N, C-alpha and C positions, 0 to 999 in steps of 0.2 A: 730084384729090388730088395731092400732091407725089410725084414719082417719083425724086427724088434720094435719096441715102443717108439713111436714118433711123437715128438713134441709139436703140437699143431702150430705153435708160434714160428717154428722153423719153416713152415709151409707158406706163410704169408708173403705176398708180393705178386708181381706180374710174371707170368711164365709164357715163353714163346715155344711153339711146337717145333720139334725136329722133323715131324712128318707132314708139315703144312696143314695141320688141323687148326681150328680156331684158338685164338689167344685165351688164356685163362688168368683170372685174378682171384687170389685167395685173401680174404681179410676177416677180421674179427669185428663182431657187432655185439658188444656187451659180453655175455658168456658163451655165445655161439660163434662158430666159424662158418663162413659162407664161401662158396665157390661160384664165380660168374664165368660163363663161357660167352665170349664175345664173337658173335657171328657178323661178318661183313657182307652186305649185299653187293655183289660184283657190279651190278648195273647202276644202282643209286649211290653206292659207296657209304651207305648208312650203316652204323653199328647197331646191332640188336642184341643186348645182353639177356641171358637166361641165368637166373640165380638159384642155387640149390644149397640147402643146409647140409654141412658135412656131419655125418653121423659116425658113431663108432660102436662096434660090437666085438665079440671075441676074435673075429677074423681080421679086425683092423678098421681103418677109416674107409668110408665110402659115401657116395651120393646115389640117390635114385634118379636116373637119367633116362628119359624116354621109356619109362616103365621097366627099366633094367637096372641092376645093381652095377655101378661102376666103382671098382676098387681103386683106392688111392695109395700108391707106394712112393717111397722116397729113399734115395740113395744119398746119405749124408756125405760120404767121401767125395762123390762126384757132383753133388748138389743138383741131382736130376730128379724131377717129379715124373711119376708114371701114372697115367690114367688108363685103366685096363681096356677101355673101349676106344681111346683116342691116341694112345702111344706115349712117347717120351717128350718131356718139356725141359728147357733150360731157363734159368732165371734171367729175366730181362733187366 
């Protein structure tokens, strides 16, 4: 994945997993960017979102997910989002 500066506006939108992991939505709320992971209960078919603030440090963008750091990568040429713990996503 691209390691250069990522404009967070390029990440906004709905992302579908290539690896059948939960759908992800990235959006802006004022000055912060949020990432929501949409879990679907297979029995009840109810959606259950979990929302995390996207943070940035010298290593790039990330969220704290289940007490672990999940790095966020983006390939601008292919328009593919990578979440280190969940895999690759394509824009929906």
